[in-house]
DRENDRENPA-262264 format. One line per field, with one value per residue (C-alpha): chain; x negated, y negated, z; residue in one letter. Coordinates in Angstrom, 3 decimals. Layout:
ch	(A | ...)
px	(X | ...)
py	(Y | ...)
pz	(Z | ...)
aa	(A | ...)
END
This chain:
ch	(A | A | A | A | A | A | A | A | A | A | A | A | A | A | A | A | A | A | A | A | A | A | A | A | A | A | A | A | A | A | A | A | A | A | A | A | A | A | A | A | A | A | A | A | A | A | A | A | A | A | A | A | A | A | A | A | A | A | A | A | A | A | A | A | A | A | A | A | A | A | A | A | A | A | A | A | A | A | A | A | A | A | A | A | A | A | A | A | A | A | A | A | A | A | A | A | A | A | A | A | A | A | A | A | A | A | A | A | A | A | A | A | A | A | A | A | A | A | A | A | A | A | A | A | A | A | A | A | A | A | A | A | A | A | A | A | A | A | A | A | A | A | A | A | A | A | A | A | A | A | A | A | A | A | A | A | A | A | A | A | A | A | A | A | A | A | A | A | A | A | A | A | A | A | A | A | A | A | A | A | A | A | A | A | A | A | A | A | A | A | A | A | A | A | A | A | A | A | A | A | A | A | A | A | A | A | A | A | A | A | A | A | A | A | A | A | A | A | A | A | A | A | A | A | A | A | A | A | A | A | A | A | A | A | A | A | A | A | A | A | A | A | A | A | A | A | A | A | A | A | A | A | A | A | A | A | A | A | A | A | A | A | A | A | A | A | A | A | A | A | A | A | A | A)
px	(81.639 | 82.607 | 81.643 | 79.111 | 80.213 | 78.297 | 78.095 | 77.958 | 77.070 | 73.875 | 71.219 | 68.411 | 70.938 | 68.749 | 70.737 | 70.130 | 71.551 | 72.778 | 74.954 | 77.322 | 77.773 | 78.884 | 80.240 | 82.654 | 83.134 | 81.045 | 79.903 | 76.471 | 76.037 | 73.561 | 76.287 | 78.094 | 75.312 | 75.425 | 79.097 | 78.059 | 75.387 | 77.668 | 80.273 | 78.334 | 75.124 | 71.632 | 72.334 | 71.355 | 68.096 | 69.353 | 71.875 | 69.098 | 66.393 | 68.702 | 68.919 | 72.391 | 72.904 | 76.376 | 80.554 | 84.105 | 86.050 | 83.715 | 85.081 | 88.241 | 86.440 | 84.740 | 88.057 | 90.092 | 86.735 | 87.253 | 90.884 | 90.170 | 92.046 | 91.187 | 88.223 | 86.772 | 84.259 | 84.589 | 81.372 | 80.969 | 77.489 | 77.727 | 75.165 | 73.390 | 70.261 | 68.090 | 68.387 | 66.112 | 64.992 | 67.993 | 70.698 | 68.859 | 69.260 | 73.692 | 72.634 | 71.639 | 74.680 | 77.059 | 74.808 | 74.639 | 78.925 | 80.174 | 77.755 | 79.849 | 83.135 | 83.640 | 86.392 | 83.736 | 84.411 | 82.550 | 83.531 | 80.816 | 81.344 | 81.465 | 83.992 | 82.213 | 79.199 | 80.642 | 82.601 | 80.566 | 77.369 | 77.529 | 76.521 | 76.335 | 79.357 | 77.837 | 73.965 | 75.941 | 77.556 | 74.417 | 72.867 | 75.848 | 75.747 | 71.488 | 70.137 | 72.789 | 75.009 | 71.858 | 70.293 | 73.066 | 72.605 | 68.947 | 69.284 | 71.539 | 75.044 | 76.954 | 79.859 | 83.010 | 87.091 | 86.868 | 84.128 | 85.710 | 83.826 | 85.088 | 84.849 | 86.941 | 87.422 | 88.882 | 91.265 | 94.771 | 98.095 | 98.416 | 94.970 | 95.166 | 99.351 | 97.195 | 95.551 | 97.810 | 100.205 | 97.731 | 97.407 | 101.405 | 99.505 | 96.460 | 96.359 | 93.566 | 92.789 | 92.470 | 89.675 | 88.313 | 87.517 | 85.970 | 83.811 | 83.694 | 84.048 | 85.401 | 85.644 | 88.647 | 86.028 | 85.228 | 88.602 | 89.704 | 86.594 | 87.565 | 90.990 | 89.555 | 87.405 | 90.034 | 92.020 | 88.622 | 88.532 | 92.529 | 93.514 | 92.228 | 95.339 | 98.295 | 100.261 | 99.326 | 95.758 | 96.164 | 98.443 | 96.696 | 92.814 | 90.988 | 88.285 | 84.688 | 83.157 | 78.922 | 77.758 | 75.141 | 75.186 | 76.615 | 79.057 | 81.106 | 83.129 | 85.471 | 85.601 | 87.486 | 89.498 | 90.082 | 91.422 | 94.066 | 95.691 | 95.707 | 97.374 | 99.638 | 100.991 | 100.604 | 104.670 | 105.198 | 102.721 | 100.915 | 97.622 | 95.207 | 92.404 | 89.122 | 86.068 | 82.679 | 79.018 | 76.258 | 72.788 | 69.587 | 68.297 | 65.100 | 63.403 | 61.749 | 58.091 | 58.671 | 60.419 | 64.521 | 66.947 | 65.698 | 68.135 | 68.308 | 68.752 | 65.460 | 63.201 | 60.478 | 60.133 | 62.132 | 61.370 | 63.022 | 63.233 | 62.216 | 58.927 | 55.433 | 53.706 | 51.141)
py	(-34.557 | -31.055 | -28.523 | -25.990 | -22.352 | -18.959 | -15.749 | -13.404 | -10.778 | -12.387 | -10.752 | -13.512 | -16.121 | -18.853 | -21.132 | -24.945 | -23.961 | -27.392 | -27.440 | -24.744 | -27.719 | -30.041 | -29.008 | -25.714 | -26.554 | -23.768 | -25.130 | -24.529 | -22.004 | -23.844 | -25.639 | -22.917 | -20.516 | -22.182 | -20.935 | -17.589 | -16.696 | -17.569 | -15.226 | -12.746 | -12.836 | -12.233 | -12.883 | -10.657 | -12.058 | -13.052 | -15.180 | -16.875 | -17.491 | -19.039 | -16.675 | -16.720 | -20.531 | -21.339 | -20.139 | -20.236 | -20.553 | -18.352 | -19.966 | -18.284 | -14.918 | -15.734 | -16.885 | -13.833 | -11.969 | -13.357 | -13.162 | -9.429 | -9.664 | -7.123 | -8.032 | -6.216 | -6.576 | -5.871 | -5.508 | -3.481 | -1.754 | -1.813 | 1.433 | 0.506 | 1.794 | 2.673 | 0.760 | -2.671 | -5.133 | -7.435 | -4.595 | -3.923 | -7.551 | -6.727 | -3.104 | -4.777 | -7.508 | -4.266 | -2.812 | -5.240 | -6.118 | -2.248 | -2.451 | -5.579 | -3.292 | -4.320 | -2.115 | -1.367 | -1.098 | -0.409 | -0.147 | 1.969 | 0.200 | 2.754 | 1.161 | -1.702 | -0.184 | 1.129 | -1.022 | -4.538 | -2.595 | -0.060 | 2.502 | 6.590 | 6.935 | 10.548 | 9.072 | 5.280 | 8.036 | 10.188 | 7.052 | 5.573 | 9.208 | 9.284 | 5.711 | 3.818 | 6.083 | 7.950 | 4.028 | 2.672 | 6.491 | 5.668 | 2.442 | 2.771 | 2.854 | 5.479 | 7.251 | 6.593 | 6.774 | 2.224 | 2.994 | 3.630 | 4.452 | 4.541 | 4.583 | 2.130 | 4.983 | 7.774 | 5.964 | 5.507 | 4.370 | 1.438 | -0.059 | 0.445 | -1.334 | -4.291 | -5.475 | -3.916 | -7.311 | -9.460 | -9.502 | -10.942 | -14.496 | -15.740 | -16.937 | -16.521 | -20.178 | -19.990 | -17.273 | -18.962 | -22.061 | -20.053 | -17.450 | -18.900 | -16.274 | -13.721 | -10.233 | -7.574 | -5.372 | -8.438 | -9.496 | -6.606 | -6.362 | -9.803 | -8.607 | -5.294 | -7.269 | -9.584 | -5.569 | -4.609 | -7.432 | -7.809 | -4.339 | -3.914 | -5.996 | -3.752 | -2.234 | 1.385 | 0.930 | -0.079 | -3.832 | -7.351 | -7.624 | -10.578 | -10.095 | -11.040 | -10.908 | -11.364 | -12.024 | -13.351 | -16.915 | -15.795 | -13.786 | -16.651 | -16.993 | -13.645 | -15.339 | -18.140 | -16.081 | -13.724 | -16.631 | -18.471 | -14.828 | -14.462 | -17.486 | -16.850 | -13.432 | -14.686 | -14.662 | -11.512 | -9.280 | -11.403 | -11.865 | -14.119 | -15.771 | -13.975 | -15.702 | -15.034 | -15.957 | -16.444 | -15.079 | -16.684 | -14.271 | -12.388 | -12.900 | -10.322 | -10.237 | -12.771 | -14.945 | -14.672 | -12.445 | -9.097 | -6.362 | -3.031 | -3.911 | -4.762 | -2.733 | -3.023 | -6.446 | -5.022 | -2.909 | -0.198 | 1.557 | 4.200 | 3.519 | 5.651 | 2.898 | 2.246)
pz	(39.473 | 37.666 | 40.308 | 39.337 | 37.899 | 39.639 | 38.210 | 40.902 | 38.453 | 37.281 | 38.323 | 37.713 | 39.477 | 41.589 | 43.994 | 45.405 | 48.578 | 49.749 | 46.733 | 48.045 | 51.082 | 48.812 | 46.122 | 47.963 | 50.773 | 52.703 | 56.620 | 58.137 | 60.317 | 62.166 | 63.769 | 65.242 | 65.931 | 69.930 | 69.767 | 68.334 | 70.525 | 73.933 | 72.629 | 71.205 | 73.716 | 72.125 | 68.287 | 65.212 | 64.085 | 60.753 | 62.127 | 64.946 | 62.197 | 59.514 | 57.119 | 57.812 | 56.604 | 55.926 | 56.671 | 56.293 | 59.383 | 61.297 | 64.998 | 63.958 | 64.358 | 66.855 | 68.996 | 68.007 | 69.316 | 72.803 | 73.515 | 73.003 | 69.105 | 66.686 | 64.024 | 60.752 | 58.808 | 55.160 | 52.904 | 50.655 | 47.952 | 43.959 | 43.737 | 40.749 | 41.647 | 44.521 | 48.373 | 48.689 | 51.159 | 49.967 | 50.994 | 54.412 | 55.013 | 54.395 | 56.932 | 59.678 | 60.087 | 59.779 | 62.307 | 64.942 | 64.310 | 64.740 | 68.335 | 69.651 | 68.506 | 65.104 | 62.814 | 59.849 | 55.937 | 53.397 | 50.125 | 47.237 | 44.749 | 41.301 | 39.420 | 39.142 | 38.208 | 36.028 | 34.139 | 34.191 | 34.613 | 32.043 | 34.209 | 34.305 | 36.585 | 37.989 | 38.599 | 40.554 | 42.374 | 42.876 | 44.320 | 46.464 | 48.481 | 48.831 | 48.845 | 50.298 | 52.908 | 53.623 | 54.311 | 56.325 | 58.429 | 59.275 | 60.249 | 62.668 | 61.616 | 64.107 | 62.605 | 64.062 | 63.667 | 63.721 | 60.358 | 57.379 | 53.745 | 50.762 | 46.838 | 44.625 | 43.114 | 44.832 | 47.844 | 49.077 | 47.088 | 48.903 | 47.799 | 44.610 | 44.605 | 45.985 | 43.093 | 40.972 | 42.953 | 42.894 | 39.473 | 39.314 | 40.924 | 39.397 | 35.851 | 33.732 | 33.758 | 37.308 | 37.526 | 34.640 | 36.569 | 39.128 | 37.535 | 33.978 | 30.733 | 31.467 | 29.928 | 31.023 | 33.383 | 35.117 | 35.817 | 36.944 | 39.147 | 41.247 | 41.619 | 42.751 | 45.126 | 46.670 | 47.233 | 48.875 | 51.368 | 52.243 | 52.447 | 56.182 | 56.812 | 55.392 | 58.079 | 56.425 | 57.851 | 61.002 | 60.893 | 60.584 | 62.038 | 61.476 | 58.579 | 58.336 | 55.017 | 55.279 | 51.294 | 49.410 | 48.753 | 45.210 | 46.199 | 47.096 | 44.163 | 45.374 | 49.104 | 47.087 | 45.128 | 47.978 | 50.256 | 47.472 | 46.904 | 51.127 | 50.629 | 48.176 | 49.566 | 53.583 | 53.071 | 51.093 | 52.719 | 55.976 | 54.858 | 56.242 | 54.810 | 55.485 | 57.104 | 55.222 | 56.176 | 53.629 | 53.479 | 51.652 | 48.966 | 49.370 | 46.193 | 43.750 | 42.628 | 39.852 | 42.442 | 41.002 | 43.328 | 44.556 | 42.441 | 41.676 | 37.600 | 37.843 | 39.635 | 38.548 | 40.826 | 43.329 | 47.379 | 47.734 | 50.924 | 49.850 | 47.953 | 49.378 | 51.444 | 48.157)
aa	(M | E | Q | P | I | I | D | P | W | E | S | T | I | K | L | E | Y | D | K | L | F | K | Y | F | G | I | K | P | F | S | E | I | R | G | E | A | E | K | T | F | G | Q | L | N | Q | L | L | R | R | G | V | V | F | G | H | R | D | Y | D | K | I | L | E | A | Y | R | S | G | E | D | V | A | L | V | T | G | F | M | P | S | G | K | F | H | L | G | H | K | M | V | A | D | Q | I | I | F | Y | Q | K | L | G | F | E | I | F | I | V | L | A | D | I | E | A | Y | T | V | R | K | L | D | R | K | K | V | I | E | Y | A | L | Y | E | Y | V | A | N | L | I | A | L | G | L | E | K | S | K | R | L | H | I | Y | F | Q | S | N | Y | D | V | P | Y | Y | R | L | I | Q | M | F | S | R | K | V | T | L | A | E | L | E | A | I | Y | G | K | L | E | P | S | K | I | I | S | A | L | T | Q | A | A | D | I | L | H | P | Q | L | E | Y | F | G | G | F | K | Y | V | L | V | P | V | G | A | D | Q | D | P | H | I | R | L | T | R | D | I | A | D | R | F | H | A | E | L | G | L | E | R | P | A | S | T | Y | H | R | F | I | T | G | L | D | G | N | K | M | S | S | S | R | P | E | Y | A | I | F | L | T | D | P | P | Q)
END
């Protein structure tokens, strides 16, 4: 049976979570929850209560943590609007892992918002700073030498070099098998997200570390592409596949995935009480 295609840029997507296990090889987080609790102690409520429902290679993160090896969490936000409850789920996980000692990389995807969402870049940067960074700090994210927050439009040269190198070892047919029909902006976005996830392993950014990426279930296409790219650049750059966890959507007031792109159906952290 042909596997379904998931569009990670679609703001009204509805998923059948069981199909992610069947078609894409995601494993139930429930099978590893006990081991995670033994390793970390008390778990974040999202991990404990089944909101985080799936994973890839989370066992490798647990083993690396127990062994005292360097582990990084990589995640990002596309600042296309205000910060809502769905974003808070990611923020809660970031803060949980920061307290455990993970190195944290947070990308503010201003280029993706500009090219894919067609948003005004100045407005996107304002949202990023005054909504996303401000809310992350208010929720408990702590300033540290092991915290890195960056814009896709303003980062270090080795990161951009990685995007260009990745384009050599993927084909349009492969990308469209994962994402469906693609326009140029989405191809660039997909390769950029792979660089977002994998660049912390480069020597320039501190050398090899295990990488964990907590994402919503609709973002798995990016994870699958990135894992394939890591395999293809293992010999040349020493890249390893990232691990990932998958959390359920918070639904908006219309029953679809909560999204900043549809503000009339979202609940924002800065909404007035009424």
